[in-house]
Steps between C-alpha positions, in 0.01 A plus 500: 500500500401610852252217552619279782824694549604608849714803577674550836586865567765564767506876561507712816361823350123483574403744226695317234373166629136608468557622146673179394240274660212690337658502154590133496163393634330707230697301245373173642799388706466344842707727725666428834719744691765538769649815650841373612764264367461222753123468461539525123750214502275282715196572284689414181632172643171389656276604210717539187358763263557522126689830534640720775532879495779551752613835636872518577485726808283308745486476882620180676660355184596681180394392155843362411491257791142399426596429139812308603310277742223432250753384242685292762168323564480448121167681477425533131308828498550816296634794706488867401695726735378850576785746552488868589860582417540369148875460547680249282664320794167457679323366193781262410520369858128419499520321167803300608320387814236347273248772415359481148443869435473838670313829481625828639276721712311705403374268231206489262237249611444418132870414459491283813187317385667434164816367669293270720300371203821440304665305782195285555497412133720195458718427200318218327673328208289445190592132527812289560696801629423722200439870569343763277687832523330741265566374148777271628481147639749363752540125544685454831574128464597538137722804565329662205367851434299567184358827379272529202563133432877553476741362762695769686836374635554544875829494684522287814479811718199635309324164535567487875390859546174459308423176687571675830271792412218266401532312829455829688263713290388847611757512780774755557831313481830647613810484284661275765212251477531492122879467510487214753245305299633562150877507561519310831624612841851374432554730202575868559320725253382861513161655460612612154505137389134472601415821314675383182319167507170679560566722198562204266201308639276801448613520138373146451160511674388863520287661225699820570808450722516876565154487660488156661172317533629203700836571666464820703781678682442554873708807571797445732384144569489270198229377264141373489364263235134582445271240352208649311147361526 
């Protein structure tokens, strides 16, 4: 997975930077680095990496602004934000500016490596827009979910939600993002509507809905759909 993949680390803590650079290089990644937001932004735009580890609290330009400008430039690169506070509002703000995921300091390097690997793994349909989800098969174009050879009926909202998750695998998604995509920005719904739809969708694709394999709750933020290798 690491072969040919480039990671840009934007972090102003020299000790943490050294540890991250060493660990990712050991795993075979090409690693570039920047110690402030402005230089990180320029490096990303001039030499786009496959993934960026982006600290939020940076000199010259904070991580939110870096993320916002990268998305304005339509740079299609995975971004994991590094946050020291772990507050819901901070995490949600980063995700809504266009980050794909986050980790809260102090974090396990093994967890971070796993998150990076997951984000770099793309959702690849088995063919003609057909996805394998455990023992289930989802045909996007055919609006059809089968499990154990038996068709499982999906509501319109469940279909939209599953399609949305599969288009953004292994990414933390806020309830607002899910609501806007599934229900539309013109319709006012609450987070409870998202949770109810998640519950019914889990009952249709999860081996054990009480211990989800695919749709994971991201506390105080939303949900993450994890594709298994």
